[in-house]
C-alpha positions as CSV (number, residue, x, y, z in Angstrom):
1,M,-16.5,20.3,-34.4
2,D,-16.5,23.2,-36.9
3,G,-15.1,23.4,-40.4
4,T,-11.6,23.9,-39.2
5,G,-11.6,20.6,-37.3
6,F,-11.4,22.2,-33.9
7,V,-12.5,20.1,-31.0
8,G,-13.0,21.7,-27.7
9,P,-15.2,24.2,-25.8
10,R,-16.9,27.1,-27.5
11,I,-15.2,30.4,-27.0
12,E,-16.9,33.8,-27.2
13,I,-15.0,37.1,-27.2
14,S,-16.6,40.4,-27.1
15,E,-14.6,43.5,-28.1
16,R,-15.8,47.0,-28.8
17,L,-14.6,48.2,-32.2
18,P,-15.3,51.9,-32.5
19,E,-13.4,52.0,-35.8
20,L,-16.1,49.8,-37.5
21,G,-19.1,51.6,-36.1
22,A,-20.8,52.5,-32.9
23,D,-21.0,49.7,-30.4
24,I,-20.6,46.8,-32.8
25,Q,-20.5,43.5,-30.9
26,L,-18.1,41.0,-32.4
27,D,-18.8,37.3,-31.6
28,W,-16.6,34.4,-32.6
29,D,-19.5,32.7,-34.4
30,Q,-20.8,36.0,-35.9
31,K,-17.7,37.2,-37.7
32,A,-19.4,36.6,-41.1
33,K,-21.9,39.4,-40.2
34,L,-19.3,42.1,-40.5
35,P,-20.1,44.9,-43.0
36,A,-18.7,44.7,-46.5
37,S,-16.5,47.7,-45.9
38,A,-14.6,45.5,-43.4
39,G,-13.6,42.9,-46.0
40,V,-10.0,43.1,-45.2
41,V,-10.6,42.5,-41.5
42,Q,-12.9,39.6,-42.4
43,E,-10.2,38.0,-44.6
44,L,-7.6,38.5,-41.8
45,F,-10.1,36.9,-39.4
46,Q,-10.4,33.8,-41.6
47,Q,-6.6,33.4,-41.9
48,Q,-6.0,33.9,-38.3
49,E,-8.9,31.7,-37.4
50,A,-7.5,28.8,-39.3
51,K,-4.0,29.2,-37.7
52,L,-5.4,29.6,-34.3
53,A,-7.8,26.7,-34.6
54,A,-5.0,24.4,-35.7
55,T,-2.9,25.7,-32.8
56,I,-5.7,25.1,-30.3
57,E,-6.4,21.6,-31.7
58,V,-2.7,20.6,-31.3
59,G,-2.7,22.2,-27.8
60,F,-5.7,20.2,-26.7
61,K,-4.4,17.0,-28.1
62,Q,-1.2,17.6,-26.2
63,L,-3.2,18.3,-23.1
64,Q,-5.1,15.1,-23.4
65,D,-1.9,13.1,-23.9
66,L,-0.3,14.9,-21.0
67,L,-3.3,14.0,-18.7
68,A,-3.2,10.4,-20.0
69,Q,0.5,10.1,-19.3
70,R,0.1,11.7,-15.9
71,K,-2.7,9.5,-14.8
72,S,-2.1,6.1,-16.5
73,V,1.7,6.2,-16.5
74,N,2.8,8.2,-13.6
75,V,0.2,6.9,-11.2
76,G,-0.1,3.4,-12.7
77,L,3.4,2.4,-13.6
78,Q,5.1,4.2,-10.7
79,A,2.6,2.6,-8.3
80,L,3.2,-0.8,-9.8
81,Q,6.9,-0.4,-9.8
82,P,7.7,1.7,-6.8
83,T,11.5,1.5,-7.0
84,S,12.1,3.6,-10.0
85,K,15.4,5.2,-10.7
86,K,14.5,8.6,-9.3
87,K,13.1,7.1,-6.1
88,K,16.1,5.0,-5.4
89,R,18.5,7.9,-6.0
90,H,16.2,10.1,-3.9
91,R,16.2,7.7,-0.9
92,A,19.9,7.2,-1.1
93,C,20.5,10.9,-0.7
94,G,18.5,11.0,2.5
95,E,15.2,12.3,1.0
96,S,16.3,15.9,1.5
97,T,15.8,17.8,-1.8
98,V,15.1,17.0,-5.5
99,S,18.2,17.5,-7.6
100,K,18.5,19.9,-10.4
101,S,19.2,17.1,-12.8
102,D,15.8,15.5,-12.0
103,S,14.0,18.8,-12.7
104,G,16.0,19.2,-15.9
105,S,15.0,15.7,-17.0
106,N,11.4,16.5,-16.2
107,G,11.6,19.5,-18.5
108,S,13.1,17.5,-21.3
109,E,10.4,14.9,-20.9
110,A,7.7,17.5,-21.1
111,S,9.2,19.0,-24.3
112,A,9.6,15.6,-25.8
113,L,5.9,14.9,-25.0
114,A,4.9,18.1,-26.8
115,E,6.8,17.0,-29.9
116,N,5.5,13.5,-29.8
117,P,2.0,13.2,-28.2
118,N,2.0,9.4,-28.5
119,R,5.0,9.1,-26.3
120,G,4.5,7.3,-23.0
121,R,1.5,5.2,-24.0
122,T,0.9,2.2,-21.8
123,S,0.5,-1.2,-23.2
124,L,-2.9,-2.7,-22.3
125,L,-1.5,-6.2,-22.3
126,N,1.5,-5.3,-20.1
127,L,-0.6,-3.3,-17.6
128,E,-3.2,-6.0,-17.4
129,S,-0.7,-8.6,-16.4
130,L,0.6,-6.7,-13.4
131,E,-1.2,-8.0,-10.4
132,A,1.0,-6.6,-7.6
133,P,4.0,-4.4,-7.2
134,S,7.2,-6.1,-8.1
135,R,9.5,-7.2,-5.3
136,S,12.3,-4.9,-4.7
137,V,14.8,-3.8,-2.2
138,W,14.6,-0.1,-1.1
139,S,17.9,1.6,-0.6
140,V,18.6,3.1,2.7
141,D,21.4,5.3,4.0
142,C,23.3,2.5,5.7
143,C,23.9,0.9,2.2
144,S,25.0,4.1,0.4
145,W,28.6,2.8,0.3
146,L,27.6,-0.4,-1.4
147,P,27.5,-0.7,-5.2
148,S,24.3,0.5,-6.7
149,E,21.7,-2.2,-7.4
150,E,20.3,-0.4,-10.4
151,N,23.1,-1.8,-12.6
152,P,22.3,-5.3,-13.8
153,P,24.6,-8.0,-12.3
154,K,27.5,-8.8,-14.6
155,N,28.0,-12.3,-13.2
156,L,25.9,-15.0,-14.9
157,L,25.3,-16.7,-11.5
158,S,24.0,-13.5,-10.1
159,R,21.6,-13.0,-13.0
160,I,20.3,-16.5,-12.7
161,A,19.8,-16.1,-8.9
162,Q,18.0,-12.8,-9.5
163,K,15.6,-14.4,-11.9
164,M,15.0,-17.2,-9.4
165,V,14.4,-14.9,-6.5
166,S,12.0,-12.7,-8.4
167,S,9.9,-15.5,-9.7
168,W,6.6,-16.5,-8.0
169,M,7.6,-20.2,-8.1
170,F,10.5,-19.5,-5.8
171,E,8.3,-17.7,-3.2
172,T,5.6,-20.4,-3.4
173,F,8.0,-23.3,-3.1
174,F,9.7,-21.9,0.1
175,A,6.4,-20.8,1.5
176,G,5.4,-24.5,1.3
177,V,8.8,-25.5,2.8
178,I,8.1,-23.2,5.8
179,M,4.6,-24.6,6.2
180,T,5.7,-28.2,6.1
181,N,8.7,-27.5,8.4
182,S,6.4,-26.0,11.0
183,I,4.2,-29.1,10.8
184,F,7.2,-31.3,11.2
185,I,8.4,-29.4,14.2
186,A,4.9,-29.8,15.8
187,V,5.2,-33.5,15.3
188,Q,8.6,-33.6,16.8
189,V,7.4,-31.7,19.9
190,E,4.4,-33.9,20.3
191,L,6.5,-37.1,20.1
192,S,9.0,-35.6,22.7
193,A,6.1,-34.7,25.0
194,A,4.6,-38.3,24.7
195,Q,8.0,-39.9,25.4
196,P,10.1,-37.5,27.5
197,G,13.8,-38.2,27.6
198,T,13.8,-40.3,24.4
199,P,16.7,-39.6,22.1
200,P,15.8,-38.1,18.7
201,N,15.0,-40.6,16.0
202,E,17.5,-41.1,13.1
203,G,14.7,-40.5,10.5
204,M,13.7,-37.2,12.3
205,F,17.4,-36.2,12.2
206,I,17.6,-36.7,8.4
207,V,14.4,-34.8,7.7
208,S,15.5,-32.0,10.0
209,T,18.8,-31.8,8.2
210,F,17.0,-31.7,4.8
211,Y,15.0,-28.7,5.9
212,S,18.2,-27.0,7.2
213,V,19.8,-27.5,3.8
214,L,16.8,-26.0,2.0
215,F,16.8,-22.9,4.3
216,T,20.5,-22.5,3.7
217,I,20.1,-22.7,-0.1
218,E,17.3,-20.1,0.1
219,L,19.4,-17.6,2.1
220,L,22.5,-18.1,-0.2
221,T,20.4,-17.7,-3.3
222,R,19.1,-14.3,-2.0
223,L,22.6,-13.2,-1.1
224,V,23.9,-14.1,-4.5
225,A,21.0,-12.3,-6.2
226,V,21.0,-9.1,-4.1
227,G,24.3,-9.0,-2.3
228,P,25.0,-7.3,1.0
229,R,22.0,-4.9,0.4
230,L,19.8,-7.8,1.5
231,Y,20.5,-6.8,5.1
232,C,19.8,-3.1,4.5
233,G,16.6,-3.4,2.5
234,Q,12.9,-3.2,3.5
235,D,12.9,-6.8,4.6
236,W,16.0,-6.6,6.7
237,A,14.3,-8.0,9.8
238,W,13.1,-11.1,8.0
239,T,16.6,-11.5,6.6
240,L,18.1,-11.4,10.0
241,L,15.6,-14.0,11.2
242,D,16.5,-16.2,8.3
243,T,20.2,-15.9,9.1
244,L,19.5,-16.8,12.7
245,V,17.5,-19.8,11.6
246,V,20.2,-21.0,9.3
247,A,22.9,-20.4,11.9
248,T,21.0,-22.4,14.6
249,S,20.3,-25.1,12.1
250,V,24.0,-25.5,11.3
251,F,24.8,-25.4,15.0
252,E,22.2,-28.1,15.6
253,F,23.6,-30.3,12.9
254,I,27.2,-30.0,14.2
255,V,26.2,-30.9,17.7
256,E,23.6,-33.6,16.9
257,L,25.6,-35.4,14.3
258,P,28.1,-36.9,16.8
259,V,25.2,-37.6,19.1
260,Q,23.6,-39.8,16.4
261,Q,26.9,-41.6,15.8
262,E,27.4,-42.3,19.5
263,E,23.9,-43.4,19.9
264,G,24.4,-46.2,17.5
265,E,27.5,-47.3,19.3
266,E,26.9,-46.7,23.0
267,G,23.2,-46.1,23.2
268,Q,22.4,-43.1,25.3
269,S,26.0,-42.3,26.5
270,L,25.9,-38.8,25.4
271,F,22.5,-38.0,26.7
272,G,23.6,-37.1,30.1
273,N,23.8,-33.5,29.3
274,M,20.1,-32.8,28.9
275,R,20.7,-29.0,29.1
276,L,22.4,-29.2,25.6
277,L,19.4,-31.1,24.3
278,R,17.0,-28.5,25.6
279,I,19.0,-25.8,23.8
280,L,18.8,-27.8,20.6
281,R,15.0,-28.1,20.9
282,I,14.8,-24.4,21.4
283,A,16.9,-23.9,18.2
284,K,14.4,-26.2,16.3
285,I,11.5,-24.2,17.5
286,T,13.0,-20.9,16.2
287,R,12.5,-22.3,12.7
288,A,8.8,-22.5,13.3
289,V,8.8,-18.7,13.9
290,R,9.4,-18.3,10.1
291,I,5.8,-19.3,9.6
292,I,4.9,-15.7,10.5
293,R,6.5,-14.8,7.2
294,L,3.7,-16.5,5.4
295,V,1.4,-13.6,6.3
296,K,3.3,-11.5,3.8
297,F,1.6,-13.4,1.0
298,V,-1.9,-13.1,2.5
299,R,-3.2,-9.6,2.3
300,A,-5.7,-9.8,5.2
301,L,-3.2,-11.4,7.6
302,R,-0.5,-9.0,6.6
303,S,-2.8,-6.1,7.3
304,L,-3.7,-7.5,10.7
305,L,0.0,-8.0,11.6
306,F,0.9,-4.5,10.5
307,C,-1.9,-3.0,12.5
308,I,-0.9,-5.0,15.6
309,G,2.7,-3.7,15.2
310,K,1.5,-0.1,14.9
311,T,-0.6,-0.4,18.0
312,L,2.2,-1.5,20.2
313,K,3.1,2.1,21.1
314,A,-0.5,2.9,22.1
315,M,-0.6,-0.4,24.1
316,A,2.6,0.6,26.0
317,W,1.1,3.9,27.1
318,S,-2.2,2.3,27.9
319,A,-0.5,-0.3,30.0
320,A,1.4,2.4,31.8
321,L,-1.8,4.3,32.6
322,L,-3.5,1.0,33.8
323,V,-0.5,0.2,36.0
324,L,-0.7,3.7,37.5
325,I,-4.4,3.4,38.3
326,I,-3.9,-0.1,39.8
327,F,-1.0,1.2,41.8
328,L,-3.0,4.0,43.4
329,F,-5.9,1.8,44.3
330,G,-3.6,-0.9,45.5
331,L,-2.1,1.6,47.9
332,V,-5.5,2.3,49.3
333,F,-6.7,-1.3,49.7
334,T,-3.4,-2.4,51.1
335,D,-3.6,0.3,53.7
336,I,-7.1,-0.7,54.6
337,T,-6.0,-4.4,55.0
338,T,-3.1,-3.3,57.2
339,E,-5.4,-1.4,59.5
340,Y,-7.7,-4.4,59.7
341,F,-4.8,-6.7,60.7
342,A,-3.6,-4.1,63.3
343,N,-6.9,-4.5,65.2
344,P,-7.4,-8.1,66.2
345,E,-10.8,-7.4,67.8
346,L,-12.1,-6.9,64.2
347,H,-11.2,-10.5,63.2
348,W,-14.6,-12.0,63.8
349,N,-14.9,-13.7,60.4
350,P,-12.0,-16.1,59.7
351,V,-13.0,-16.5,56.0
352,T,-12.6,-12.7,55.4
353,T,-9.4,-12.7,57.4
354,D,-7.9,-15.5,55.3
355,F,-9.0,-13.9,52.1
356,L,-7.6,-10.5,52.9
357,R,-4.3,-12.1,54.0
358,L,-4.1,-14.1,50.8
359,R,-5.1,-11.3,48.4
360,F,-4.3,-7.9,50.0
361,S,-1.6,-8.5,52.6
362,S,1.1,-6.6,50.5
363,L,1.2,-4.0,47.7
364,E,2.3,-6.6,45.2
365,L,-0.6,-9.0,46.0
366,S,-3.1,-6.1,46.0
367,M,-2.0,-4.9,42.5
368,H,-2.2,-8.5,41.2
369,T,-5.6,-9.0,42.7
370,L,-6.9,-5.7,41.3
371,F,-5.6,-6.6,37.8
372,A,-7.2,-10.1,38.0
373,S,-10.5,-8.4,39.1
374,I,-10.8,-6.3,35.9
375,T,-9.5,-8.9,33.5
376,G,-11.6,-11.9,34.6
377,G,-8.9,-13.6,36.7
378,F,-11.4,-14.2,39.5
379,T,-14.8,-13.0,40.6
380,W,-14.4,-9.5,41.9
381,V,-17.5,-9.7,44.0
382,E,-15.6,-11.8,46.6
383,A,-13.2,-9.0,47.2
384,R,-16.0,-6.5,47.3
385,D,-17.9,-8.6,50.0
386,A,-14.7,-8.9,52.0
387,F,-14.2,-5.1,52.1
388,A,-17.9,-4.5,52.7
389,E,-17.7,-6.5,55.9
390,L,-15.0,-4.1,57.1
391,S,-17.0,-1.0,56.0
392,F,-19.8,-0.2,53.6
393,V,-17.7,2.6,52.2
394,W,-14.8,0.3,51.3
395,G,-17.2,-2.0,49.5
396,L,-18.5,0.9,47.4
397,M,-14.9,2.1,46.7
398,F,-14.0,-1.4,45.3
399,E,-17.2,-1.3,43.1
400,A,-16.2,2.2,42.0
401,F,-12.8,0.9,41.0
402,I,-14.3,-1.9,39.0
403,S,-16.8,0.4,37.2
404,F,-14.1,3.0,36.4
405,C,-11.7,0.4,34.9
406,L,-14.3,-1.6,33.0
407,F,-16.5,1.2,31.6
408,A,-14.0,4.0,31.2
409,V,-10.3,2.9,31.1
410,L,-10.6,-0.4,29.1
411,N,-13.2,1.0,26.7
412,V,-11.1,4.0,26.0
413,M,-8.1,1.8,25.4
414,T,-10.1,-0.4,23.0
415,G,-11.2,2.7,21.1
416,V,-7.6,4.0,20.9
417,F,-6.4,0.6,19.6
418,C,-9.1,0.5,17.0
419,Q,-8.3,4.1,15.8
420,S,-4.6,3.4,15.7
421,A,-5.2,0.2,13.8
422,I,-7.4,1.9,11.2
423,E,-4.9,4.8,10.7
424,S,-2.0,2.4,10.4
425,A,-3.8,0.3,7.8
426,E,-4.4,3.4,5.8
427,K,-0.8,4.4,6.0
428,D,0.6,1.0,5.0
429,H,2.4,2.0,1.8
430,E,3.1,-1.5,0.5
431,L,-0.4,-2.7,1.2
432,N,-1.9,0.3,-0.5
433,L,0.3,-0.4,-3.5
434,Q,-0.9,-4.0,-3.7
435,M,-4.5,-2.9,-3.4
436,L,-4.0,-0.2,-6.1
437,A,-2.3,-2.7,-8.4
438,H,-5.1,-5.2,-7.8
439,E,-7.8,-2.7,-8.6
440,R,-6.1,-1.4,-11.7
441,A,-5.4,-4.8,-13.0
442,K,-9.1,-5.7,-12.4
443,Y,-10.1,-2.5,-14.2
444,F,-7.8,-3.2,-17.2
445,R,-9.3,-6.6,-17.6
446,A,-12.8,-5.2,-17.6
447,V,-11.8,-2.5,-20.2
448,K,-10.2,-5.2,-22.4
449,R,-13.4,-7.3,-22.3
450,L,-15.4,-4.2,-23.2
451,F,-13.1,-3.4,-26.1
452,Q,-13.5,-6.9,-27.5
453,Q,-17.3,-6.6,-27.3
454,L,-17.2,-3.3,-29.2
455,D,-14.8,-4.5,-31.8
456,K,-17.3,-6.6,-33.8
457,N,-15.1,-7.4,-36.8
458,G,-12.0,-8.2,-34.7
459,D,-9.7,-5.8,-36.6
460,G,-8.2,-4.4,-33.4
461,G,-10.0,-1.1,-33.7
462,I,-13.4,0.6,-33.2
463,T,-15.1,2.9,-35.8
464,V,-17.8,5.4,-35.3
465,V,-20.4,3.1,-36.8
466,E,-19.4,0.2,-34.5
467,F,-19.4,2.5,-31.5
468,E,-22.9,4.0,-32.2
469,V,-24.4,0.5,-32.9
470,A,-22.8,-0.9,-29.7
471,L,-24.1,1.9,-27.5
472,Q,-27.7,1.0,-28.5
473,D,-27.3,-2.2,-26.5
474,A,-28.5,-1.7,-22.9
475,T,-26.1,-4.3,-21.6
476,L,-23.0,-2.4,-22.9
477,L,-24.4,0.8,-21.4
478,Q,-24.5,-0.9,-18.0
479,V,-20.9,-2.0,-18.5
480,F,-19.9,1.7,-19.2
481,D,-21.8,2.7,-16.0
482,A,-20.0,0.0,-14.1
483,L,-16.7,1.5,-15.3
484,E,-17.8,4.9,-14.2
485,I,-17.9,6.3,-17.8
486,S,-20.8,8.3,-19.0
487,A,-22.0,7.1,-22.4
488,D,-25.1,9.3,-23.0
489,D,-23.6,10.9,-26.1
490,A,-22.0,8.3,-28.4
491,W,-20.4,10.9,-30.7
492,A,-18.9,13.0,-27.9
493,L,-17.6,9.9,-26.2
494,F,-16.0,8.5,-29.3
495,T,-14.4,11.9,-30.0
496,Q,-12.9,11.9,-26.5
497,L,-11.6,8.4,-27.0
498,D,-10.1,9.1,-30.5
499,S,-7.1,11.0,-29.3
500,D,-5.3,11.2,-32.7
501,G,-8.4,12.2,-34.7
502,D,-8.2,9.4,-37.3
503,A,-11.8,8.2,-36.6
504,H,-10.4,4.9,-35.5
505,V,-9.9,3.9,-31.8
506,D,-7.4,1.2,-31.1
507,A,-6.8,-0.7,-27.8
508,E,-4.3,1.8,-26.5
509,E,-6.5,4.8,-27.2
510,F,-9.5,3.0,-25.7
511,L,-7.6,2.2,-22.5
512,E,-6.1,5.7,-22.1
513,G,-9.5,7.3,-22.8
514,C,-11.3,5.1,-20.3
515,M,-8.8,6.0,-17.7
516,L,-9.2,9.7,-18.3
517,L,-13.0,9.5,-18.4
518,K,-13.4,7.3,-15.4
519,G,-15.3,9.0,-12.6
520,P,-15.8,12.7,-12.1
521,A,-13.3,15.4,-13.0
522,R,-10.6,15.9,-10.5
523,S,-9.4,19.3,-9.3
524,V,-6.1,19.0,-11.2
525,D,-8.0,18.3,-14.4
526,V,-10.3,21.3,-13.9
527,M,-7.4,23.6,-13.1
528,G,-5.5,22.4,-16.1
529,I,-8.5,23.1,-18.4
530,K,-9.0,26.5,-16.9
531,R,-5.3,27.3,-17.4
532,D,-5.4,26.2,-21.0
533,L,-8.6,28.2,-21.7
534,A,-6.9,31.3,-20.2
535,V,-4.0,30.8,-22.6
536,V,-6.4,30.4,-25.5
537,K,-8.3,33.6,-24.5
538,Q,-5.1,35.5,-24.2
539,R,-4.0,34.4,-27.7
540,L,-7.4,35.4,-29.2
541,E,-7.2,38.8,-27.6
542,Q,-3.7,39.2,-29.0
543,Q,-4.9,38.2,-32.5
544,V,-7.8,40.7,-32.3
545,T,-5.5,43.4,-31.1
546,A,-3.1,42.7,-34.0
547,M,-5.9,42.7,-36.6
548,L,-7.2,46.0,-35.2
549,G,-3.7,47.4,-35.4
550,M,-3.4,46.3,-39.0
551,K,-6.8,47.8,-39.8
552,S,-5.9,51.2,-38.3
553,S,-2.5,51.3,-40.0
554,G,-4.0,50.3,-43.4
């Protein structure tokens, strides 16, 4: 930092000034060495230096705030709240192009940022409390005709339902309901298996009706909160499953209620139609399928389920290839068996004859046997020995089939599945947002604890003296290293953290500075600094040219 208060990289400019003498090298730090005859130029240098230094200082402050906003706000807040206004409007339009109004708004935001560098600062407390992306419903084209969900609901009931649905208590409660209902259905099935043909118990009917009422209340609450867009959002499949569960529960109640009434009066008079009861049991079991929804709240299970879903395409093509291979070898071994049965004089071993007739007498049986051989359905050596009795070549062919399928086909399929699962896990947008939010919240908590350790007097700010004293502690230096922040030079680090230059770093400045200083410089940061340095160099050259023009005209 020089006398003008300029903070930034040192800039040297060499210009040849033949008017001041032969080959005089002018350096930015050596301007005071000019001859006395050039006093006018030196005075102009001092004036222009003060103006230019102030301009450069403001420019670098704006650059720091711009980088802070870009990294901590655009990356952080947009990741933690993925359904911003622009994204919703962008998806509703079919994701084709960015509208001119958006670009205009970006320009206005940039100009506003230049006028107010403190604009867009992120609250440390608010960001720290964000653990995961907020639940939201992404708009799709099929819902473009529906009223926009960006506007808050005018109905009091809708606002109350929206608060209930967005709360973690609502999700936790119904997750427990799904879990207990699955256990209840398991108990029902176990009792029915122990006493087949026994009519349902009245107590079981009451508990089942209670769960049906709870599921109906959940679905109606979500419908009141979101409206018809519930069936067009990101979780439309789960919504359809919930609707199916509620519909089957209502149907089960309507059918089973008169059954319970007749049971009290006439015993088992209405239990002649067992087919209807089987349908009711199937309807009950559909409610247990909702337990799969619990994986949404467990990150590891959700990742596994997502990877399995993404590998279904690869599994379909792998299955097609395996069927083709089994079909070709099945043709060969079926033809061999047919030739064997066509020559009765070869039937000297009845065990082999019975085995071939049981396993390879038709193409369907041959394909089934070959599939069982490579998947552990039965010991393949029995089939190999049977064909080896016909001919040594056929025994080797069967061994070649087993080796090819086990060591080549199935291993390649496993590798393809693993690669597809890894790639799909990396492309899981919502899972990545959750992981990003979790890591950022963890980092914010660590920064908050570090700030509290540095703030010795508890006034909500850090001074230069407090910072230099704190950095003499080896424990705090290790904390900075864990946060990926280099703390070798205390003064340089404090200068970078003090964005407004008041020699006092508050919680907001400390958070934004740590986010900027975390890790190595990114390519976008380097390119931004190079561009700003090029602008500063151009301005300096213009100032030197202007001063030379004034000197020559004077």
